[in-house]
C-alpha positions as CSV (number, residue, x, y, z in Angstrom):
1,X,0.0,0.0,-0.1
2,X,2.8,2.4,0.7
3,X,4.3,1.8,-2.7
4,X,0.8,2.8,-4.4
5,X,0.8,6.0,-2.3
6,X,4.3,6.8,-3.3
7,X,3.3,6.1,-7.0
8,X,0.3,8.3,-6.5
9,X,2.2,11.1,-5.0
10,X,4.8,11.1,-7.5
11,X,2.3,11.3,-10.3
12,X,0.3,14.2,-8.3
13,X,3.7,15.8,-8.1
14,X,4.5,15.6,-11.8
15,X,1.0,16.9,-12.8
16,X,1.4,19.8,-10.3
17,X,4.9,20.9,-11.9
18,X,3.5,20.8,-15.5
19,X,0.5,22.9,-14.4
20,X,2.8,25.3,-12.6
21,X,5.1,25.5,-15.7
22,X,2.3,26.0,-18.0
23,X,1.6,29.4,-16.1
24,X,5.0,30.7,-17.2
25,X,4.9,29.4,-20.7
26,X,3.8,31.7,-23.6
27,X,0.2,31.5,-24.7
28,X,1.1,32.4,-28.3
29,X,3.9,31.6,-30.6
30,X,5.0,32.2,-34.2
31,X,6.6,29.7,-36.5
32,X,8.3,31.1,-39.5
33,X,10.2,29.2,-42.2
34,X,11.4,30.2,-45.7
35,X,12.6,28.7,-48.8
36,X,13.8,30.3,-52.2
37,X,12.2,29.0,-55.3
38,X,13.5,29.5,-58.6
39,X,10.4,30.7,-60.5
40,X,9.2,34.3,-60.7
41,X,7.0,35.5,-57.8
42,X,3.8,35.7,-59.9
43,X,4.0,32.1,-60.6
44,X,4.7,30.9,-56.9
45,X,2.1,33.0,-55.7
46,X,-0.6,31.7,-58.2
47,X,0.2,28.2,-57.3
48,X,0.1,28.7,-53.4
49,X,-3.0,30.8,-53.8
50,X,-5.1,28.0,-54.8
51,X,-6.2,25.7,-51.8
52,X,-6.7,23.0,-54.3
53,X,-3.0,22.5,-54.9
54,X,-2.4,21.6,-51.2
55,X,-3.3,18.0,-52.5
56,X,0.1,18.1,-54.1
57,X,2.4,19.5,-51.4
58,X,0.8,19.7,-47.8
59,X,2.2,17.1,-45.6
60,X,-1.2,16.9,-43.6
61,X,-3.4,16.4,-46.9
62,X,-0.7,14.0,-48.2
63,X,-0.7,11.8,-44.8
64,X,-4.2,10.6,-45.5
65,X,-4.6,9.1,-49.0
66,X,-8.2,8.9,-48.4
67,X,-8.8,12.6,-47.7
68,X,-10.7,14.6,-50.0
69,X,-10.7,18.2,-48.8
70,X,-13.8,20.1,-49.9
71,X,-13.7,23.7,-51.2
72,X,-16.6,26.0,-51.0
73,X,-16.5,29.5,-52.3
74,X,-14.2,30.4,-55.3
75,X,-10.8,28.7,-54.8
76,X,-7.9,31.1,-54.6
77,X,-10.1,34.2,-53.3
78,X,-10.9,35.8,-50.1
79,X,-13.6,33.8,-48.4
80,X,-12.9,30.3,-50.0
81,X,-13.0,27.7,-47.4
82,X,-11.4,24.4,-47.5
83,X,-12.8,21.5,-45.2
84,X,-11.5,18.3,-44.4
85,X,-12.3,15.4,-42.1
86,X,-9.8,12.6,-41.8
87,X,-10.2,9.3,-39.8
88,X,-6.5,9.7,-39.1
89,X,-5.9,11.7,-35.6
90,X,-2.6,13.4,-37.1
91,X,-4.8,15.0,-39.8
92,X,-8.0,15.4,-37.9
93,X,-10.9,17.5,-39.0
94,X,-11.2,21.2,-39.4
95,X,-11.1,24.0,-42.1
96,X,-9.1,26.8,-43.3
97,X,-10.4,30.2,-44.8
98,X,-8.6,32.7,-46.8
99,X,-9.1,36.0,-45.2
100,X,-6.7,38.3,-47.0
101,X,-4.8,38.6,-50.3
102,X,-2.4,41.3,-51.3
103,X,0.3,40.8,-54.1
104,X,2.7,39.8,-51.4
105,X,0.8,37.9,-48.9
106,X,-2.0,35.4,-48.3
107,X,-3.6,35.0,-44.8
108,X,-5.8,32.3,-43.7
109,X,-7.7,31.4,-40.5
110,X,-7.5,27.8,-39.4
111,X,-10.4,26.2,-37.2
112,X,-9.6,22.7,-35.8
113,X,-12.2,20.6,-34.5
114,X,-10.6,17.3,-34.0
115,X,-8.3,15.9,-32.3
116,X,-8.3,19.3,-30.4
117,X,-10.3,22.2,-30.9
118,X,-8.5,25.4,-31.4
119,X,-8.1,28.4,-33.8
120,X,-4.9,29.5,-35.4
121,X,-3.7,31.7,-38.3
122,X,-1.4,31.3,-41.0
123,X,0.3,33.4,-43.8
124,X,2.4,32.9,-47.0
125,X,4.6,36.1,-47.7
126,X,6.2,36.4,-51.1
127,X,9.4,38.5,-51.8
128,X,10.9,38.8,-55.4
129,X,14.6,38.2,-55.0
130,X,15.1,38.4,-58.8
131,X,13.2,38.2,-62.1
132,X,13.1,34.3,-61.6
133,X,13.6,33.9,-57.9
134,X,11.2,34.1,-55.1
135,X,11.4,33.8,-51.3
136,X,8.3,32.5,-49.9
137,X,8.0,32.7,-46.0
138,X,5.4,30.5,-44.3
139,X,4.1,31.7,-40.9
140,X,2.1,30.0,-38.3
141,X,0.6,31.9,-35.5
142,X,-0.9,30.1,-32.4
143,X,-2.6,31.2,-29.3
144,X,-3.6,28.5,-26.9
145,X,-5.4,28.5,-23.6
146,X,-3.9,27.5,-20.5
147,X,-2.8,24.6,-20.0
148,X,-2.8,23.5,-23.4
149,X,-0.2,26.1,-24.1
150,X,2.3,23.9,-22.4
151,X,2.0,21.0,-25.0
152,X,1.4,23.3,-27.7
153,X,4.5,25.4,-27.2
154,X,6.9,22.5,-27.0
155,X,5.2,20.0,-29.2
156,X,3.1,21.9,-31.5
157,X,5.9,24.4,-32.4
158,X,8.3,21.7,-33.7
159,X,5.5,19.9,-35.5
160,X,4.5,23.1,-37.4
161,X,8.1,24.0,-37.9
162,X,8.9,20.7,-39.6
163,X,5.5,20.5,-41.7
164,X,6.0,24.1,-42.8
165,X,9.4,23.4,-43.9
166,X,8.6,20.2,-45.7
167,X,5.6,22.0,-47.6
168,X,7.9,24.6,-48.8
169,X,10.5,21.9,-50.1
170,X,7.5,20.2,-51.8
171,X,6.2,23.4,-53.5
172,X,9.9,24.2,-54.6
173,X,10.3,20.6,-56.1
174,X,6.9,20.9,-57.9
175,X,7.5,24.3,-59.4
176,X,11.1,23.9,-60.4
177,X,10.4,20.5,-62.2
């Protein structure tokens, strides 16, 4: 019985430590990655603007071969929404909506339903380096409630950085063929 009590108090102590730690961890963070693509800015912009093209480069869409994201509205314009619902928890269920488009930037709102409910924002920023070279910056903005901020900050940040890096590498490979 003493062993069970010790195990119980150790587990309780770990949980208390994590809850206290979460108080001091930022609730919001930004992930920013970039890639240079050897194509004109207009070509890179037009490719990324279309939500339908994510079937070719997004690690989340590619993770579920049975996923068939649905787009409502006019793809590539403000107000277009892409919804997904995967049986795989790594992909989950949610939607993204294009909320702003300028010649140098595309902003989207992300609304997650499963495996965790939450909201985030993302942006693709385009900079012309030369006539045939474009720097694309992919940013992800998260703002999570306590105590989920602990997991999101330490695990979610790395996952998003890895995913966004792979997405940009996939776009580069596709466009530079």
